[in-house]
N, C-alpha and C positions, 0 to 999 in steps of 0.2 A: 410826750408834749410835742408839740410843735416846732420847727426850729424856730428861734430866735434871732434878733437882729446880730448881723457877722461884721466883721473888718477882714478885708480883701489882703493881698497883695499885689502883685504884679500878673496879668495875665497866665503867662510861660507858669509861673510858679505854683498860681492856682491850676491851670492843665497837667501840670507833675505831681500834685496831690491824687490830682483827680483820676489819672495814670493807676497811681499807686492802691489807689481807692476799690481799684475796679477788682487788682491784682488780690484783694482780700475777701469781695464779695467772692471770688472763683468755694473760699475754703471758708466764709462766717458761718456759722451754723442760725443765725438769726439777723436774715442777710436783711428785713426791713429798715428799719435805723438807720443803714447806711447807705442805701437806695435813697431813703429821702432826703440824707445830707447830700448826695450828690445829685440830686433833682433840686436841691434848695439853691444851691450855687450854680446850676443853670441858669433858674430864673433868676438871680441876683447879677447873674455875667451870664447874658444872653450872645455874645461872643463864642463860648463854649459848647454850645449846644451842637454844634457839624461836629467837634471834636468828639465830643461824647456819645455820639452817633456813629463813627467811624472809626472809633474804639471796642465798640459794639458789634458792630460787622464786623469787622477782624476776631474781633475772641468766638466770635463763632461761625467763622467759616473754617472748614478742618480742625475741630477742636478734637486733642487727644481721647477723650470718652464721649463722642456726641451722641447729646440724652442721658448724659450724667447731671449730677446733681450742681454739680460748678457750670456745665453746660447751662443746663435752665435755670438759673443764679442770675446769669445776662442773658437768660430771654426775657428773664420774668421784667430785669430792670427795663428791657427792649420796650418790655409793652408798656411799662409805668413810662414814658418817655414818650411815646407814640402818642399817650393819652393826656401829656401836657404841652407840648413844644410841634411846634411841624421844621423841621430843616428849611436848608437852603434849598431850591429847585434845584441846582445839579447831586444835593448829598441826596434828597428825595429820591431823584432816578436812583442813584448809584443804593438806595435801601432796596427796591419798588428790585430790582433785581436783583438782589439779594433775599429776601424775600420769596420771587422766584424761583429763584436755584435751589432752596433748601424744600423747598413745597414737591419741588419733580424728583431732589433727588431720596430727600426722607419722609415718600408718602406716611399718610395715618399715623407719624408722629407724635409726639410732644413737638416739638419742634418746630413741624408743620401747623402743625393747629395754632402754634402760636405766632408764626409766619401768617396765618389768615388772617386771628382777632386785630393782630398790629395791622394788615392793610388795608380793614377794612375800618380801626379808627384814626389811621390818617387824614381816611376822605371824610372825621367829621370835625379834627380835631380842629378849635380856631385858635388858643392861648387861651390859661390859666391865667388866675392874680395867684393864686396858690397854691402849692404844688401836693400830688395828694396827702391827705391821711394815712397815719398806719394803717386806719381800718382799710382805705381804700384801694390800701397797696395789699393788702394782703388778699382782697377779693380777685385787685388785678392778675395777683399772683396760681389765682384757682381759673382767672376769663372769667369771670360773674363778677354778676348786677350787687350795688348796694341795696338794703333793707331801711331808708329813710319813712321813722312815724309823724304825721306829721296829726294836729291835731285842731279839729274843729265845731268853733262852740254847738253846743247841741248834741251830740256824735259821740258816740267813742273814738278815740285814737285811727287814723287810718294808716295802713302800710302800705308805700308803693316801693315796689323795685326802680331804680335809677343806677344808670351807668356815667361815667366820670362826663357824659356828652348832654345829660338831661339840665332841662334849662327852669326855670321858675314858671314860666308859663304853662311848661305843657305839663307840670305838676297840678297847678290847678287845676287845666283843664279837662284831665284827668277824673281829679274830684270831683267836680260838677258832674262830669258826665256818671260818673257814681251814686252820686246822692241823690239824682233824681231834679239836677237843677239846671237843666241847659234851656231850656224856657223863659229862665226867670230875667227880670231885664237888670237883672243887679250888678256889675261890676264883683268877682272877685281876686284876692289877690293873696301871696303866701305872707308872712312876716315872720321877722326871726326875734327872739325874742332873749335875754341875760336877764342877770339881777339888776344894770342899770341901766337899760333900756328896751323900747322896741320900733319896729322898724322894718315898714314893708320891705321887701326883697322884688329890688328889680324885675323886669319877664322876663330878659336875657342870662341873668342871670345863672349862672351853672349850682345848683348844691350842689356837686363836692366841693366846693368855694367854703360855701357856707357851711359845709360839716368841719372841712377845717377848721376854722376860725373857731369851729367851736370846739374842738380838736385843743 
């Protein structure tokens, strides 16, 4: 399940806890819940975002085993961070330098592929309402897209590939095109339905955030 409300201590104490989590990440057999916990703390305590970015750059610089499991876990968390938060301008410049250096030193490696993905993500990320769902983290670890199922009245359900940056408006436009309704004078929108309520999804809402709420 998605993380619930948490209680926090001081920023210094939380930074230490996050550092310990990063150390644990290196040898974690199932890193996804730990990654989501780190992301949730950063969402709740924005001043720690830059700290985690800097720690991840440090951990992925001169690692003992470049491209090993532990090293890739750090790159995977860095990937999830890049799709969720933007660092401050100085840290962003430092991060971009690190990505360029990695691609130059390890061309065609898994690290270089993550670096390329992260650079592209940073150009699209504007901030999230929710941290990535467990499913989203899994696909980000593989640098892939999620498949979102949309139920349309009168037609079979449609499967749409979405990224961490896809908005409800973009999905609605794609479905309108697929269903041959581009010339229709009607307005179309996505709706979020649960057992208790049904409500329209704002056009600028990220579908990934909606999926996290469902999780």
